[in-house]
KOLMI-646320 format. One record per residue (C-alpha): residue in one letter; x, y, z. Coordinates in steps of 0.001 Angstrom, whole numbers. Layout:
# KOLMI-646320
<atom code="A" u="X" v="Y" w="Z"/>
...
# end
This chain:
# KOLMI-646320
<atom code="X" u="24424" v="-21771" w="11063"/>
<atom code="X" u="20843" v="-22455" w="9992"/>
<atom code="X" u="19681" v="-21413" w="6533"/>
<atom code="X" u="16315" v="-19654" w="6399"/>
<atom code="X" u="13645" v="-18453" w="8828"/>
<atom code="X" u="10338" v="-17093" w="7531"/>
<atom code="X" u="8759" v="-14686" w="9991"/>
<atom code="X" u="5780" v="-13732" w="7846"/>
<atom code="X" u="2554" v="-15454" w="8876"/>
<atom code="X" u="816" v="-15150" w="5508"/>
<atom code="X" u="3858" v="-16404" w="3597"/>
<atom code="X" u="4242" v="-19334" w="5982"/>
<atom code="X" u="720" v="-20632" w="5378"/>
<atom code="X" u="767" v="-20305" w="1575"/>
<atom code="X" u="1148" v="-23825" w="96"/>
<atom code="X" u="2737" v="-22792" w="-3201"/>
<atom code="X" u="5280" v="-20518" w="-1559"/>
<atom code="X" u="6112" v="-23150" w="1064"/>
<atom code="X" u="6744" v="-25712" w="-1658"/>
<atom code="X" u="8995" v="-23312" w="-3556"/>
<atom code="X" u="11006" v="-22480" w="-434"/>
<atom code="X" u="11488" v="-26118" w="547"/>
<atom code="X" u="12862" v="-26931" w="-2906"/>
<atom code="X" u="15754" v="-24541" w="-2233"/>
<atom code="X" u="15893" v="-24513" w="1577"/>
<atom code="X" u="14725" v="-27935" w="2818"/>
<atom code="X" u="15422" v="-27062" w="6469"/>
<atom code="X" u="13630" v="-23710" w="6382"/>
<atom code="X" u="11674" v="-22683" w="9481"/>
<atom code="X" u="8155" v="-21304" w="9024"/>
<atom code="X" u="5998" v="-19285" w="11389"/>
<atom code="X" u="3509" v="-22145" w="11670"/>
<atom code="X" u="2085" v="-20935" w="14966"/>
<atom code="X" u="880" v="-17766" w="13271"/>
<atom code="X" u="2596" v="-15547" w="15805"/>
<atom code="X" u="2770" v="-11782" w="15334"/>
<atom code="X" u="6501" v="-11486" w="15842"/>
<atom code="X" u="8103" v="-8329" w="17176"/>
<atom code="X" u="10889" v="-7327" w="19533"/>
<atom code="X" u="12129" v="-10231" w="21652"/>
<atom code="X" u="9907" v="-12806" w="19963"/>
<atom code="X" u="11202" v="-11783" w="16535"/>
<atom code="X" u="14812" v="-11965" w="17703"/>
<atom code="X" u="14205" v="-15393" w="19218"/>
<atom code="X" u="12593" v="-16637" w="15997"/>
<atom code="X" u="15412" v="-15386" w="13728"/>
<atom code="X" u="18337" v="-16136" w="16063"/>
<atom code="X" u="21011" v="-18319" w="14464"/>
<atom code="X" u="19665" v="-17995" w="10915"/>
<atom code="X" u="21685" v="-16654" w="8011"/>
<atom code="X" u="18718" v="-15515" w="5923"/>
<atom code="X" u="15155" v="-14442" w="6653"/>
<atom code="X" u="11939" v="-13510" w="4893"/>
<atom code="X" u="9943" v="-10772" w="6603"/>
<atom code="X" u="6812" v="-8804" w="5758"/>
<atom code="X" u="5160" v="-6574" w="8373"/>
<atom code="X" u="7742" v="-7326" w="11057"/>
<atom code="X" u="9657" v="-4225" w="12141"/>
<atom code="X" u="13379" v="-4580" w="11446"/>
<atom code="X" u="15491" v="-1872" w="13075"/>
<atom code="X" u="18786" v="-1526" w="14911"/>
<atom code="X" u="17357" v="-2926" w="18150"/>
<atom code="X" u="16640" v="-6169" w="16265"/>
<atom code="X" u="19671" v="-6351" w="13987"/>
<atom code="X" u="22292" v="-5813" w="16690"/>
<atom code="X" u="21042" v="-8979" w="18398"/>
<atom code="X" u="21225" v="-11123" w="15253"/>
<atom code="X" u="24931" v="-11413" w="14363"/>
<atom code="X" u="24380" v="-14407" w="12069"/>
<atom code="X" u="21784" v="-12698" w="9876"/>
<atom code="X" u="23208" v="-11716" w="6478"/>
<atom code="X" u="20255" v="-11390" w="4077"/>
<atom code="X" u="16604" v="-10408" w="4358"/>
<atom code="X" u="14140" v="-11139" w="1560"/>
<atom code="X" u="11256" v="-8663" w="1783"/>
<atom code="X" u="7776" v="-10090" w="1223"/>
<atom code="X" u="5662" v="-7162" w="74"/>
<atom code="X" u="6378" v="-3920" w="-1713"/>
<atom code="X" u="6707" v="-1476" w="1194"/>
<atom code="X" u="10019" v="-777" w="2924"/>
<atom code="X" u="8660" v="1377" w="5740"/>
<atom code="X" u="9056" v="-1474" w="8265"/>
<atom code="X" u="12790" v="-1824" w="7568"/>
<atom code="X" u="15578" v="511" w="8692"/>
<atom code="X" u="17818" v="428" w="5630"/>
<atom code="X" u="20615" v="2382" w="7299"/>
<atom code="X" u="20677" v="-38" w="10230"/>
<atom code="X" u="20823" v="-2965" w="7808"/>
<atom code="X" u="23823" v="-1382" w="6126"/>
<atom code="X" u="25487" v="-742" w="9496"/>
<atom code="X" u="25229" v="-4412" w="10477"/>
<atom code="X" u="26164" v="-5767" w="7046"/>
<atom code="X" u="22759" v="-7238" w="6208"/>
<atom code="X" u="21795" v="-7247" w="2538"/>
<atom code="X" u="18268" v="-6836" w="1178"/>
<atom code="X" u="16362" v="-8699" w="-1501"/>
<atom code="X" u="13364" v="-6655" w="-2645"/>
<atom code="X" u="11480" v="-5951" w="-5855"/>
<atom code="X" u="9153" v="-2966" w="-6076"/>
<atom code="X" u="5881" v="-2925" w="-7956"/>
<atom code="X" u="5197" v="-6652" w="-8204"/>
<atom code="X" u="1655" v="-6110" w="-6892"/>
<atom code="X" u="901" v="-3048" w="-9027"/>
<atom code="X" u="-1929" v="-4529" w="-11100"/>
<atom code="X" u="-3734" v="-5775" w="-8005"/>
<atom code="X" u="-3636" v="-2307" w="-6464"/>
<atom code="X" u="-4441" v="-327" w="-9607"/>
<atom code="X" u="-7450" v="-2542" w="-10391"/>
<atom code="X" u="-8781" v="-1898" w="-6901"/>
<atom code="X" u="-8404" v="1858" w="-7388"/>
<atom code="X" u="-10608" v="1613" w="-10479"/>
<atom code="X" u="-13122" v="-465" w="-8524"/>
<atom code="X" u="-13202" v="1976" w="-5602"/>
<atom code="X" u="-13432" v="4998" w="-7898"/>
<atom code="X" u="-16496" v="3616" w="-9626"/>
<atom code="X" u="-18085" v="2501" w="-6354"/>
<atom code="X" u="-17642" v="5897" w="-4717"/>
<atom code="X" u="-18691" v="7930" w="-7745"/>
<atom code="X" u="-21805" v="5778" w="-8224"/>
<atom code="X" u="-22512" v="5984" w="-4465"/>
<atom code="X" u="-22915" v="2223" w="-4221"/>
<atom code="X" u="-21954" v="2101" w="-525"/>
<atom code="X" u="-24699" v="4568" w="379"/>
<atom code="X" u="-27235" v="2867" w="-1914"/>
<atom code="X" u="-26461" v="-547" w="-464"/>
<atom code="X" u="-26837" v="738" w="3082"/>
<atom code="X" u="-30161" v="2357" w="2212"/>
<atom code="X" u="-31514" v="-930" w="876"/>
<atom code="X" u="-30377" v="-2666" w="4074"/>
<atom code="X" u="-32318" v="-48" w="6008"/>
<atom code="X" u="-35449" v="-949" w="4058"/>
<atom code="X" u="-35356" v="1953" w="1612"/>
<atom code="X" u="-35727" v="1602" w="-2140"/>
<atom code="X" u="-35037" v="4574" w="-4406"/>
<atom code="X" u="-32579" v="5504" w="-7112"/>
<atom code="X" u="-29414" v="7242" w="-5954"/>
<atom code="X" u="-27813" v="9527" w="-8522"/>
<atom code="X" u="-24115" v="9042" w="-9014"/>
<atom code="X" u="-21421" v="10050" w="-11437"/>
<atom code="X" u="-19456" v="8211" w="-14120"/>
<atom code="X" u="-15717" v="7719" w="-13960"/>
<atom code="X" u="-15630" v="8355" w="-17706"/>
<atom code="X" u="-14481" v="11920" w="-18476"/>
<atom code="X" u="-13653" v="12640" w="-14815"/>
<atom code="X" u="-10451" v="14304" w="-13678"/>
<atom code="X" u="-8286" v="11841" w="-11776"/>
<atom code="X" u="-5379" v="13074" w="-9676"/>
<atom code="X" u="-2593" v="10605" w="-8932"/>
<atom code="X" u="-254" v="11533" w="-6076"/>
<atom code="X" u="2866" v="9462" w="-6657"/>
<atom code="X" u="3428" v="8077" w="-10130"/>
<atom code="X" u="5661" v="5112" w="-9400"/>
<atom code="X" u="4923" v="1460" w="-10214"/>
<atom code="X" u="1260" v="1574" w="-9182"/>
<atom code="X" u="652" v="5117" w="-10381"/>
<atom code="X" u="1946" v="4332" w="-13873"/>
<atom code="X" u="-121" v="1151" w="-14068"/>
<atom code="X" u="-3205" v="3078" w="-13001"/>
<atom code="X" u="-2602" v="5619" w="-15763"/>
<atom code="X" u="-2642" v="2774" w="-18289"/>
<atom code="X" u="-5850" v="1277" w="-16885"/>
<atom code="X" u="-7555" v="4663" w="-17031"/>
<atom code="X" u="-6962" v="5138" w="-20749"/>
<atom code="X" u="-10343" v="3717" w="-21942"/>
<atom code="X" u="-12230" v="6022" w="-19540"/>
<atom code="X" u="-11109" v="9193" w="-21328"/>
<atom code="X" u="-10210" v="10799" w="-18015"/>
<atom code="X" u="-8167" v="13930" w="-17632"/>
<atom code="X" u="-5231" v="12608" w="-15631"/>
<atom code="X" u="-3218" v="14859" w="-13339"/>
<atom code="X" u="-92" v="13628" w="-11584"/>
<atom code="X" u="2241" v="14880" w="-8893"/>
<atom code="X" u="5613" v="13228" w="-8329"/>
<atom code="X" u="9065" v="14329" w="-7193"/>
<atom code="X" u="10599" v="12649" w="-10267"/>
<atom code="X" u="10450" v="14163" w="-13757"/>
<atom code="X" u="8416" v="11692" w="-15816"/>
<atom code="X" u="8023" v="13867" w="-18907"/>
<atom code="X" u="8309" v="11070" w="-21489"/>
<atom code="X" u="5791" v="8839" w="-19705"/>
<atom code="X" u="3380" v="11734" w="-19216"/>
<atom code="X" u="3556" v="12695" w="-22893"/>
<atom code="X" u="2976" v="9104" w="-23999"/>
<atom code="X" u="-168" v="8675" w="-21884"/>
<atom code="X" u="-1567" v="12191" w="-21883"/>
<atom code="X" u="-832" v="12990" w="-18252"/>
<atom code="X" u="-488" v="16552" w="-16977"/>
<atom code="X" u="2097" v="17190" w="-14280"/>
<atom code="X" u="848" v="19691" w="-11674"/>
<atom code="X" u="1732" v="20810" w="-8178"/>
<atom code="X" u="37" v="19094" w="-5262"/>
<atom code="X" u="-2379" v="21896" w="-4429"/>
<atom code="X" u="-3677" v="22147" w="-8010"/>
<atom code="X" u="-4094" v="18392" w="-8240"/>
<atom code="X" u="-6184" v="18250" w="-5083"/>
<atom code="X" u="-8361" v="21237" w="-5937"/>
<atom code="X" u="-9074" v="20200" w="-9542"/>
<atom code="X" u="-9614" v="16426" w="-9292"/>
<atom code="X" u="-12850" v="14453" w="-9049"/>
<atom code="X" u="-10864" v="11461" w="-7813"/>
<atom code="X" u="-7685" v="11866" w="-5750"/>
<atom code="X" u="-5678" v="8699" w="-5178"/>
<atom code="X" u="-2441" v="8258" w="-3230"/>
<atom code="X" u="435" v="5992" w="-4283"/>
<atom code="X" u="3363" v="7003" w="-2119"/>
<atom code="X" u="5718" v="5307" w="322"/>
<atom code="X" u="5511" v="6450" w="3917"/>
<atom code="X" u="8596" v="8317" w="5091"/>
<atom code="X" u="9470" v="11628" w="6730"/>
<atom code="X" u="8792" v="13558" w="3524"/>
<atom code="X" u="5330" v="12050" w="2930"/>
<atom code="X" u="4054" v="11723" w="6490"/>
<atom code="X" u="728" v="13581" w="6747"/>
<atom code="X" u="1154" v="14880" w="3191"/>
<atom code="X" u="-2607" v="15385" w="3094"/>
<atom code="X" u="-2924" v="17450" w="6241"/>
<atom code="X" u="-5968" v="19505" w="7183"/>
<atom code="X" u="-5033" v="22388" w="4889"/>
<atom code="X" u="-4517" v="20113" w="1880"/>
<atom code="X" u="-7704" v="18136" w="2544"/>
<atom code="X" u="-9709" v="21328" w="2638"/>
<atom code="X" u="-8715" v="21933" w="-995"/>
<atom code="X" u="-10797" v="18938" w="-2102"/>
<atom code="X" u="-13921" v="19713" w="-4106"/>
<atom code="X" u="-17201" v="18988" w="-2325"/>
<atom code="X" u="-18052" v="16321" w="-4910"/>
<atom code="X" u="-14576" v="14744" w="-4975"/>
<atom code="X" u="-13637" v="11315" w="-3640"/>
<atom code="X" u="-10374" v="10343" w="-1964"/>
<atom code="X" u="-8702" v="6934" w="-2198"/>
<atom code="X" u="-5764" v="5631" w="-176"/>
<atom code="X" u="-4379" v="2177" w="-922"/>
<atom code="X" u="-794" v="3176" w="-161"/>
<atom code="X" u="63" v="3679" w="3500"/>
<atom code="X" u="-1693" v="4911" w="6600"/>
<atom code="X" u="-33" v="8050" w="7892"/>
<atom code="X" u="-230" v="9844" w="4557"/>
<atom code="X" u="-3586" v="11379" w="5499"/>
<atom code="X" u="-4664" v="13280" w="8591"/>
<atom code="X" u="-7483" v="10912" w="9521"/>
<atom code="X" u="-9088" v="13261" w="12055"/>
<atom code="X" u="-9336" v="16068" w="9504"/>
<atom code="X" u="-10698" v="13711" w="6848"/>
<atom code="X" u="-13379" v="12386" w="9201"/>
<atom code="X" u="-14503" v="15937" w="9919"/>
<atom code="X" u="-14836" v="16710" w="6205"/>
<atom code="X" u="-16806" v="13525" w="5580"/>
<atom code="X" u="-19136" v="14147" w="8512"/>
<atom code="X" u="-19835" v="17662" w="7269"/>
<atom code="X" u="-20303" v="16550" w="3631"/>
<atom code="X" u="-17383" v="18705" w="2536"/>
<atom code="X" u="-16097" v="15793" w="452"/>
<atom code="X" u="-18252" v="13222" w="-1337"/>
<atom code="X" u="-16559" v="10052" w="-152"/>
<atom code="X" u="-13423" v="8104" w="644"/>
<atom code="X" u="-12053" v="4602" w="203"/>
<atom code="X" u="-9473" v="3640" w="2817"/>
<atom code="X" u="-7571" v="378" w="2627"/>
<atom code="X" u="-4841" v="1488" w="5038"/>
<atom code="X" u="-4712" v="3308" w="8378"/>
<atom code="X" u="-2016" v="4772" w="10576"/>
<atom code="X" u="-2848" v="2101" w="13165"/>
<atom code="X" u="-4107" v="-1244" w="11867"/>
<atom code="X" u="-6633" v="-2437" w="12698"/>
<atom code="X" u="-7974" v="1079" w="13282"/>
<atom code="X" u="-8941" v="1885" w="16856"/>
<atom code="X" u="-11530" v="4430" w="15731"/>
<atom code="X" u="-14329" v="2502" w="14036"/>
<atom code="X" u="-16373" v="5572" w="13116"/>
<atom code="X" u="-15145" v="5547" w="9499"/>
<atom code="X" u="-16731" v="2133" w="9031"/>
<atom code="X" u="-20145" v="3477" w="10033"/>
<atom code="X" u="-20206" v="6247" w="7430"/>
<atom code="X" u="-22381" v="5878" w="4330"/>
<atom code="X" u="-19849" v="7687" w="2156"/>
<atom code="X" u="-16805" v="5642" w="3160"/>
<atom code="X" u="-15571" v="2300" w="1870"/>
<atom code="X" u="-13254" v="494" w="4312"/>
<atom code="X" u="-11160" v="-2594" w="3564"/>
<atom code="X" u="-8483" v="-4340" w="5684"/>
<atom code="X" u="-5311" v="-3620" w="3665"/>
<atom code="X" u="-6257" v="-5833" w="704"/>
<atom code="X" u="-4705" v="-3792" w="-2095"/>
<atom code="X" u="-2047" v="-6396" w="-2835"/>
<atom code="X" u="-4056" v="-9419" w="-1706"/>
<atom code="X" u="-4996" v="-11035" w="-4984"/>
<atom code="X" u="-3667" v="-14544" w="-5470"/>
<atom code="X" u="-1551" v="-13344" w="-8379"/>
<atom code="X" u="9" v="-10514" w="-6378"/>
<atom code="X" u="663" v="-12711" w="-3340"/>
<atom code="X" u="2506" v="-15241" w="-5479"/>
<atom code="X" u="4486" v="-12539" w="-7240"/>
<atom code="X" u="5540" v="-10932" w="-3959"/>
<atom code="X" u="6444" v="-14304" w="-2465"/>
<atom code="X" u="8521" v="-15390" w="-5435"/>
<atom code="X" u="10283" v="-12021" w="-5435"/>
<atom code="X" u="11172" v="-12473" w="-1751"/>
<atom code="X" u="12602" v="-15937" w="-2418"/>
<atom code="X" u="14582" v="-14739" w="-5426"/>
<atom code="X" u="15793" v="-11792" w="-3388"/>
<atom code="X" u="17671" v="-14106" w="-1048"/>
<atom code="X" u="20018" v="-14954" w="-3921"/>
<atom code="X" u="19946" v="-11536" w="-5631"/>
<atom code="X" u="20276" v="-9280" w="-2615"/>
<atom code="X" u="21819" v="-5824" w="-2700"/>
<atom code="X" u="23232" v="-3246" w="-355"/>
<atom code="X" u="20124" v="-1825" w="1375"/>
<atom code="X" u="21255" v="1751" w="745"/>
<atom code="X" u="20771" v="1159" w="-2985"/>
<atom code="X" u="17012" v="1247" w="-2334"/>
<atom code="X" u="17047" v="4738" w="-818"/>
# end
């Protein structure tokens, strides 16, 4: 039985992570062809290997039932929406995963996007490119009301980074975080109040059945006309059609979208809007975060757990 196969393209081409892997698994196989592995090609790549490192590759029962030798998966990245944890448990495959290792990368970007949207830098930059030159009035992040939907690893880190800005911070989470909220001056509110009261609304949730389309048309229509919306979590949390309508009609001031339900997005109209900032899923793409996620995946091969423990 062969030791380790690394399906992730980005992991495979990272020199530091490759070196670390080869120190522990000298016969490891990397995805050096840069293939986007799925279905049959993923099964063929992982066949005969005891352990694997995956990232955006979809791991479900249709894959696992064809890989009888696979015993451990190390997850590269902080999302688990591409892995069927129940199927892993059914086929006796353990999971190595550490949440939140990219939290500072993501929370810094939220601050950056908040300031950019509030100061209308996207619009101002586009105006200059069109040959215009006039001052565009924006708004400071300082003293704004920031609503954080999901106060997990990233949400908590964002709360800490917001402290010097003297913001009123609202949070909505299914977990009671009373002690943390009291320490950092956060007010726990229901989702509707958070959306309707915030100048900045930012999402930090996993994507599952309970969060799918959590910002549907009705919820989006609660946004203030001068509010901005940020999503660096997962596509599928927001009804993109409803959001586009609000932006086109100036019913919301702006949006920053780093993730989409389908990536790359088929509909390119968001990218042509002056009040929208689009990036290609770069929230966790700092060098520091990439290394942290990679090291966590490697360590997870030795410190794996029953996948159901992550539910």
